[in-house]
N, C-alpha and C positions, 0 to 999 in steps of 0.2 A: 477516569476516562477523559482524552483531550480530544476539545471541541472546533481546536483549531477558529482559535481567535483569531491569533497574531494573523499577520498577512506575510506572505511566503512565497515567493516567485511570483509568478502572473495572477493577478486576481481575473478570474476571468467573467462575462457578464451574462451566459448561454451554455447551453450544456454541448453544443456546438463546441464553441473554445475549447469548452475541458474537455472532447475525447481529444482535440487536436496534439492537448497537451499531453493527454497520455499514452498516446501513439506513439511521442517523439521523448518520452520517458524526461516529462518537463515538470518542474515542482507549478504547482498552480492549488489557488484560491481559490472557489469559490463566495456568492456573495453573502451577508450573513444575515442568518435568518432566526425567527424565535424561535424556540424550543420547546418541546410539551412540558418543561419543568419550570416552565419560563424565564431557563439563562437563553443566552446566545448560542449560534454557534454557527461552523460553516456550509452549506450545503452539502458540498464533495471539496475533496482536497487531493492533491498527490504530492509525495512526500521520499524524499531519498533516506537511506537510512545506512549510513557507511559508520563503521564500527571498525578498527585500529586493535590491532595482538602486538606486545615486546615480540621485537625477533624477527618479526613480517617485513626486511627491511629490502625492496629492489632495487635497482642501476640509475632508480629516478626516484628514488626515496622510499617513505614507507609504501607500503602492499596493506589494501583492507582486505581482514580477513572477512568482513560480511559488507555486500554493497547489494542493496535491493534497492525496489523501488514499489511503493507499493501505492492505489488509489482506493481512498475513503471516500464512507456515504457517516455524512453526521458526526463524525468522530471516528477515534484509532478501535475503537469500540467493533467497529463493520470494515475492515479490509472488502475490497470486492477483487480485486485482483493485486497480486505481485508479480513482479520481475524477478529475478534471480539473475546476478549479471554473472556467477562464477557457473551455472548450468545453464546460462542463456535462452531462460523461459519463459514465459507465464503461465504461473499456478490462478487459478478461480474460485470462489468462492462457492461450493457447492453445499451447503447450508441452505433450506429454505428459508424465503424471508420471507417476512409478516409483515412488511413497510410495503405499500402501492409505492412509495416513493421512490424507497428504496433497490425495489425491483424494477422498477422505471430505469433509474441510475445502471444498474444492472446491466443491462442493456445498451443505454444510450451511449456510455462511457468503456465500454469493450476494447483492448485494446488493438484485437487484433486477434492474430491466433496463438487460443489458451488450451497448453499442450494436457494439461490437468489439470480436475476441480479435487478439489481436499472442502475433509469439514473443517467449520469456523474456525475449532482452534488450531486445527494444524494451520491453517494459512496466519492463525498468527504469531504461528509459533514462528515460519518461515520469513514471514516480516521481520521481524526481530536478528532471526540468527543464520537465515538462509538454510538452505531446504539441503545440504553437506552439518551445517549444526543443530536442527532440527533431527537427522537421523544420527547422529553421533549424539545427543541425548537421549533419543530413544533407544537406543545399544545400553547407556551407562544407566539407565534405571533400570532394563531386565535384569 
């Protein structure tokens, strides 16, 4: 599990700043907090995931095969919302949240119009592969 110890993007000091960054799809890092296992981690974070494949080249250079933006709560094990650039839509985590603080983050950091809520495992895959990559992997495993 990545806890986002590193600072990436804007360091936000309030949930309102974080929500503003999420709506604009800007990378951000929340403040460091003590985790339950004694380590430290970021309260919330927004990260871009961009992956390239050989051969995907456009007039301006390489074209990303995957380009997603995900808003996380307390590390990459709990994505709350993912924007898929190719699908041009937001996916939300539809799995029941057992943490009061993460449930609060889900309400406070909702980036706008979430088109579809999916189970946690599906959202993790969409964050890594994009929606098209997730569908392709699912079809290949069937």
